[in-house]
LUMVEX-818443 format. One record per residue: x, y, z of N, C-alpha, C in turn; residue in one letter. Coordinates in steps of 0.1 Angstrom, whole numbers, padded with zeros to 4 digits, always signed. Layout:
XYZXYZXYZa;...
***
This chain:
-0218-0275+0375-0208-0267+0385-0196-0276+0385m;-0184-0268+0385-0171-0275+0387-0170-0280+0400s;-0162-0290+0401-0159-0298+0413-0147-0292+0420e;-0147-0290+0433-0136-0285+0441-0131-0297+0449i;-0119-0301+0446-0114-0313+0450-0108-0313+0465g;-0104-0302+0469-0096-0301+0482-0107-0303+0494v;-0108-0314+0500-0118-0316+0511-0116-0307+0523r;-0104-0303+0527-0103-0293+0539-0109-0281+0538p;-0113-0276+0525-0119-0264+0523-0134-0265+0523t;-0140-0276+0528-0154-0278+0526-0162-0268+0535v;-0157-0266+0548-0163-0257+0556-0163-0242+0552m;-0150-0239+0546-0148-0226+0541-0157-0222+0528q;-0159-0232+0521-0169-0229+0509-0182-0230+0513v;-0186-0238+0524-0200-0237+0528-0203-0224+0534a;-0194-0215+0537-0197-0202+0544-0204-0193+0534r;-0200-0194+0522-0204-0183+0512-0211-0190+0500e;-0209-0202+0497-0216-0208+0486-0225-0219+0488r;-0234-0222+0479-0240-0234+0480-0243-0240+0467e;-0249-0252+0466-0251-0259+0453-0238-0260+0445d;-0228-0265+0453-0215-0268+0447-0209-0280+0454v;-0202-0287+0445-0196-0301+0450-0182-0298+0456v;-0180-0304+0468-0167-0304+0474-0162-0317+0478v;-0154-0324+0470-0150-0338+0473-0162-0346+0471g;-0166-0354+0483-0178-0363+0483-0189-0357+0487d;-0189-0344+0490-0199-0337+0496-0207-0325+0487e;-0219-0322+0489-0225-0311+0482-0229-0300+0491i;-0225-0288+0490-0231-0277+0499-0244-0275+0497v;-0253-0276+0506-0267-0276+0504-0271-0262+0509r;-0266-0256+0521-0271-0243+0526-0258-0237+0531h;-0256-0224+0527-0245-0217+0530-0249-0211+0544k;-0237-0205+0551-0237-0202+0565-0249-0192+0568f;-0251-0184+0560-0261-0171+0564-0274-0178+0564s;-0278-0188+0556-0291-0195+0555-0292-0203+0567s;-0282-0210+0572-0282-0217+0583-0285-0209+0597r;-0279-0198+0597-0280-0189+0608-0294-0183+0609v;-0300-0180+0597-0315-0176+0597-0323-0187+0602i;-0321-0199+0597-0330-0210+0601-0329-0213+0616h;-0318-0213+0623-0315-0215+0637-0321-0202+0644w;-0320-0191+0640-0327-0180+0646-0341-0181+0647m;-0347-0186+0636-0362-0188+0635-0365-0198+0646v;-0358-0210+0647-0361-0220+0656-0359-0216+0669a;-0348-0208+0673-0347-0203+0687-0358-0195+0692l;-0361-0184+0683-0372-0175+0687-0386-0183+0687f;-0389-0192+0679-0401-0200+0680-0401-0208+0692f;-0392-0214+0696-0393-0223+0708-0392-0213+0721f;-0387-0202+0720-0388-0192+0731-0402-0187+0733t;-0408-0185+0721-0422-0179+0722-0432-0191+0725a;-0427-0203+0721-0437-0215+0725-0436-0218+0741l;-0424-0219+0745-0422-0223+0759-0426-0211+0769l;-0426-0200+0765-0431-0188+0773-0447-0186+0772t;-0451-0191+0760-0466-0190+0758-0474-0200+0764g;-0468-0213+0765-0476-0223+0772-0482-0219+0787m;-0473-0216+0795-0478-0213+0808-0489-0202+0808p;-0489-0193+0799-0498-0183+0797-0511-0189+0793i;-0509-0198+0783-0521-0205+0777-0530-0213+0787w;-0523-0221+0795-0530-0231+0803-0523-0231+0816s;-0529-0233+0829-0522-0237+0841-0515-0250+0841p;-0520-0259+0832-0514-0271+0833-0499-0270+0829v;-0495-0261+0821-0481-0259+0818-0474-0248+0827f;-0480-0244+0837-0476-0235+0847-0461-0237+0851g;-0458-0250+0854-0445-0253+0858-0434-0249+0848w;-0437-0246+0835-0426-0242+0825-0422-0227+0828m;-0432-0220+0834-0427-0206+0838-0416-0205+0847a;-0412-0214+0855-0401-0214+0865-0388-0214+0857y;-0387-0219+0844-0376-0220+0838-0372-0205+0833f;-0381-0197+0833-0380-0183+0828-0380-0173+0839f;-0381-0176+0850-0382-0167+0863-0397-0165+0867g;-0406-0171+0863-0420-0169+0866-0429-0166+0856g;-0443-0165+0859-0453-0162+0849-0452-0147+0846l;-0449-0139+0854-0447-0125+0851-0438-0123+0840t;-0425-0129+0840-0415-0127+0831-0419-0133+0818v;-0427-0146+0818-0432-0151+0806-0441-0141+0799c;-0451-0135+0807-0460-0125+0800-0453-0113+0793r;-0441-0110+0799-0434-0100+0793-0425-0104+0781w;-0419-0117+0783-0409-0121+0772-0418-0128+0760l;-0428-0133+0762-0436-0140+0751-0439-0131+0740h;-0445-0119+0740-0446-0112+0730-0435-0107+0721p;-0425-0104+0729-0412-0099+0723-0405-0110+0716w;-0407-0122+0721-0401-0135+0713-0409-0138+0701a;-0422-0135+0702-0430-0136+0691-0426-0127+0680g;-0424-0113+0683-0420-0103+0673-0407-0108+0667i;-0397-0112+0675-0384-0116+0670-0386-0129+0660a;-0396-0138+0664-0398-0150+0655-0404-0145+0642f;-0413-0135+0643-0420-0131+0631-0408-0124+0621a;-0400-0115+0627-0390-0107+0619-0381-0117+0613v;-0376-0128+0621-0367-0139+0617-0373-0146+0605a;-0386-0148+0606-0393-0156+0595-0394-0149+0583s;-0396-0136+0584-0397-0127+0573-0384-0126+0565l;-0374-0126+0574-0359-0127+0567-0357-0140+0559v;-0361-0150+0566-0362-0164+0559-0369-0163+0546m;-0381-0157+0547-0390-0157+0536-0383-0151+0524f;-0376-0139+0526-0369-0131+0517-0358-0140+0511v;-0350-0147+0519-0339-0154+0516-0341-0167+0508d;-0352-0174+0510-0356-0186+0505-0367-0185+0494w;-0373-0174+0492-0385-0174+0483-0382-0178+0471l;-0370-0175+0463-0369-0180+0450-0368-0194+0447a;-0363-0201+0459-0362-0216+0459-0374-0223+0463q;-0384-0217+0468-0397-0222+0474-0408-0220+0463m;-0406-0215+0451-0417-0215+0442-0421-0228+0437r;-0433-0232+0434-0436-0245+0429-0434-0243+0414f;-0430-0255+0409-0429-0256+0394-0436-0268+0388d;-0435-0270+0375-0443-0279+0369-0439-0294+0374e;-0428-0297+0380-0424-0309+0385-0431-0313+0398h;-0434-0304+0406-0440-0306+0419-0453-0312+0418d;-0461-0310+0408-0475-0316+0408-0473-0332+0406r;-0462-0337+0403-0461-0352+0402-0456-0357+0414h;-0453-0350+0424-0446-0354+0438-0458-0362+0445w;-0455-0375+0449-0463-0383+0457-0460-0384+0471n;-0469-0378+0480-0467-0376+0493-0468-0391+0500v;-0476-0398+0494-0478-0412+0501-0465-0420+0499i;-0460-0421+0487-0448-0427+0485-0436-0421+0493q;-0436-0408+0494-0425-0402+0501-0427-0406+0518y;-0438-0407+0522-0440-0410+0536-0438-0424+0540l;-0438-0433+0528-0434-0447+0531-0418-0449+0532r;-0411-0437+0528-0396-0439+0528-0391-0450+0522f;-0397-0453+0509-0392-0464+0502-0378-0461+0495s;-0375-0448+0494-0362-0445+0487-0364-0443+0472g;-0376-0445+0468-0379-0443+0454-0384-0429+0451a;-0375-0420+0451-0380-0405+0449-0381-0404+0434e;-0390-0394+0430-0393-0389+0418-0380-0384+0412d;-0375-0388+0400-0363-0384+0396-0363-0369+0391q;-0375-0363+0392-0375-0348+0389-0376-0339+0401e;-0375-0346+0413-0375-0338+0426-0362-0329+0427v;-0363-0316+0427-0353-0307+0427-0347-0305+0441g;-0341-0293+0444-0334-0291+0457-0344-0293+0468k;-0357-0288+0466-0368-0289+0476-0379-0296+0469y;-0385-0308+0477-0397-0312+0470-0409-0306+0473n;-0421-0310+0468-0432-0302+0470-0436-0302+0485a;-0435-0311+0491-0438-0312+0506-0431-0301+0514g;-0417-0300+0510-0409-0291+0517-0413-0275+0514q;-0417-0274+0502-0422-0260+0497-0435-0257+0504k;-0444-0268+0505-0457-0267+0512-0455-0263+0525g;-0447-0269+0533-0443-0266+0547-0439-0252+0549f;-0431-0247+0539-0425-0234+0540-0437-0224+0539f;-0446-0225+0530-0457-0215+0528-0466-0217+0539w;-0469-0230+0545-0477-0230+0556-0473-0225+0568a;-0459-0225+0570-0452-0220+0582-0453-0204+0581a;-0452-0199+0568-0453-0185+0567-0468-0180+0570m;-0477-0188+0565-0491-0184+0569-0494-0185+0583a;-0490-0195+0590-0493-0197+0605-0486-0186+0612m;-0474-0182+0608-0466-0172+0616-0474-0158+0613m;-0479-0155+0602-0488-0143+0600-0500-0144+0610l;-0506-0155+0611-0517-0156+0619-0513-0153+0634v;-0502-0160+0638-0497-0157+0652-0493-0143+0654l;-0488-0137+0645-0484-0122+0646-0496-0114+0647l;-0506-0115+0638-0517-0107+0638-0526-0108+0650l;-0528-0121+0654-0537-0123+0665-0529-0120+0679t;-0517-0122+0677-0507-0119+0690-0508-0104+0693g;-0508-0095+0683-0510-0081+0684-0522-0077+0691i;-0532-0084+0686-0546-0081+0692-0546-0085+0707v;-0540-0096+0712-0540-0101+0724-0530-0092+0733l;-0519-0086+0727-0510-0078+0734-0515-0064+0738w;-0523-0059+0728-0529-0045+0729-0545-0048+0731w;-0548-0057+0739-0564-0061+0739-0573-0050+0742s;-0568-0039+0749-0577-0029+0753-0583-0022+0741a;-0576-0022+0730-0580-0015+0717-0590-0022+0710y;-0592-0034+0713-0601-0043+0705-0613-0049+0713f;-0625-0051+0705-0638-0055+0712-0636-0070+0717s;-0644-0073+0726-0644-0086+0732-0647-0096+0722q;-0656-0096+0713-0657-0107+0703-0644-0108+0694p;-0637-0097+0691-0625-0097+0683-0615-0104+0690f;-0613-0101+0704-0603-0107+0713-0605-0123+0712r;-0619-0126+0715-0621-0140+0716-0618-0149+0703s;-0621-0143+0692-0616-0149+0679-0602-0150+0678v;-0595-0139+0682-0581-0139+0681-0575-0150+0690s;-0580-0151+0703-0575-0161+0711-0576-0175+0704i;-0587-0178+0699-0590-0191+0692-0580-0194+0681l;-0580-0184+0673-0571-0185+0661-0555-0186+0666l;-0552-0180+0675-0539-0179+0680-0535-0193+0686h;-0545-0200+0693-0543-0212+0699-0542-0223+0688s;-0551-0222+0677-0552-0232+0668-0539-0231+0658l;-0534-0218+0655-0522-0217+0648-0509-0222+0655a;-0509-0220+0669-0497-0225+0676-0498-0240+0677f;-0508-0245+0679-0510-0261+0679-0506-0266+0666i;-0511-0260+0656-0507-0266+0641-0493-0264+0639g;-0488-0252+0643-0472-0249+0640-0465-0260+0648f;-0468-0263+0661-0460-0271+0669-0460-0285+0662f;-0471-0291+0658-0473-0305+0652-0466-0304+0639c;-0466-0293+0631-0457-0294+0619-0442-0294+0621a;-0439-0285+0632-0424-0286+0636-0420-0299+0641i;-0428-0306+0649-0424-0319+0652-0422-0329+0641v;-0431-0328+0631-0430-0336+0619-0416-0332+0612a;-0414-0320+0611-0402-0313+0605-0389-0318+0610h;-0389-0319+0624-0378-0324+0631-0375-0338+0628i;-0386-0347+0628-0386-0361+0627-0381-0363+0612y;-0386-0357+0602-0382-0359+0588-0367-0355+0585l;-0362-0345+0594-0349-0339+0592-0339-0347+0599g;-0343-0357+0608-0335-0364+0616-0335-0379+0615t;-0342-0386+0623-0344-0400+0621-0350-0406+0608a;-0359-0399+0602-0366-0404+0590-0356-0404+0579a;-0348-0393+0578-0338-0392+0566-0324-0389+0571e;-0317-0399+0575-0303-0398+0580-0295-0391+0571p;-0287-0380+0576-0279-0373+0568-0284-0359+0565g;-0297-0358+0568-0304-0344+0565-0299-0334+0574t;-0299-0337+0587-0297-0328+0598-0283-0319+0596f;-0274-0326+0591-0261-0320+0589-0261-0308+0580r;-0270-0309+0571-0271-0299+0560-0275-0286+0568s;-0281-0286+0580-0283-0275+0588-0273-0272+0599m;-0262-0279+0599-0252-0278+0609-0240-0273+0603t;-0235-0282+0594-0222-0279+0586-0225-0275+0572r;-0238-0276+0568-0242-0271+0554-0242-0281+0543g;-0236-0293+0545-0233-0302+0534-0242-0314+0536t;-0243-0321+0525-0250-0335+0525-0241-0344+0515v;-0241-0357+0517-0232-0365+0509-0240-0366+0494s;-0230-0370+0485-0235-0371+0471-0247-0382+0471k;-0244-0392+0479-0255-0404+0479-0268-0399+0484a;-0268-0391+0495-0280-0385+0499-0287-0377+0489w;-0280-0368+0483-0286-0359+0472-0291-0368+0461a;-0284-0377+0456-0288-0386+0446-0302-0393+0450r;-0303-0398+0462-0314-0405+0466-0326-0395+0468l;-0324-0385+0475-0336-0376+0479-0339-0365+0469h;-0330-0361+0462-0332-0348+0453-0325-0351+0441h;-0329-0361+0433-0322-0365+0421-0319-0354+0411p;-0330-0346+0407-0327-0335+0398-0317-0325+0402r;-0318-0320+0415-0308-0312+0421-0295-0318+0420w;-0293-0330+0424-0280-0337+0422-0274-0336+0409f;-0284-0339+0398-0277-0337+0385-0274-0324+0380r;-0282-0315+0385-0279-0301+0382-0267-0296+0389e;-0263-0299+0400-0251-0296+0408-0238-0304+0401v;-0241-0316+0399-0229-0324+0395-0227-0323+0381t;-0237-0318+0373-0235-0319+0358-0238-0332+0353g;-0245-0341+0361-0249-0353+0356-0239-0364+0359g;-0229-0361+0367-0218-0371+0369-0224-0380+0381k;-0220-0393+0380-0224-0402+0391-0217-0400+0403p;
***
């Protein structure tokens, strides 16, 4: 890719393009991708925080932030639907970049979690762990959606079916929550410089070279 040397245009470039060098930065996520990501996050946490008071009285105090348990019972399923729709939009937008390739089989999760900085030189824009998280998140979203429909219109389903749906819905939300906590940690404290790729859309060349070497080479044409 050709290098755009005018630094003041970085935010403008990041609105419509990605995988392009702008001065000392590389545009990783264009504006529309960032909006989709934050919409998914917004609806997920809305569904989470309205669902927990319904799930257990232990979290009943959370209902007061939304105007009471009655409001949570009304808002939760609609937030869940919005979360599912936003996730499907993200799926379509990111699908091409989240397909596993031959390089992903060599990715070492143990070495990655040690934060040694010794990334595989063939790691592309997304490593195998990030791709795996994407597919796991889509699967858990689907489980939450389908079981949520059963619980929303429970009168149309048998008691055994409702019981299984309650269990699966609970397991999926717990799993999703734990995955999101790890996702936030890895995107902030564990790898400084990552979070801004979802705020301003860019990362430094040094960050790209360290964490995603093959993507760095592809974008810069191999330039140091």
